[in-house]
C-alpha positions, 0 to 999 in steps of 0.5 A: 776324354776331351769333348769339343762342342759349340759352347767350348771344350769340356772334359769327361771322366768317370768317378766311383760311388759306392760300387758304381761308375758314374760319368762326370762332364766338366767344362764351361757353362753359359747363363742363358737367363736368370730368374727368381721364382716364388714356389708359393706363386706357382699355379698347380701343375705348373711344375711337371716332372720330366719322367721320360728324361729320368728314365732315358738317363737311367737307361743310358746309365745301365748301358754304360755300366754294362759296357764298362763291366764288359770292357773289364773296368770295375769300380 
């Protein structure tokens, strides 16, 4: 599948890892900024996990796997 977005064109494909299908998005990338971070200098609590994003992606991955199975695509 070809995806056209504001940053240019990208390609989406599926790969198999173990017994699961995983989407792969490949395309151009743009650097917004570059930074160096010293982990020892970070204040406690400065780095926060994005648990909501991780859960949302897991739910999307599960829905995609269900749709692929229902369409007869097996890995």
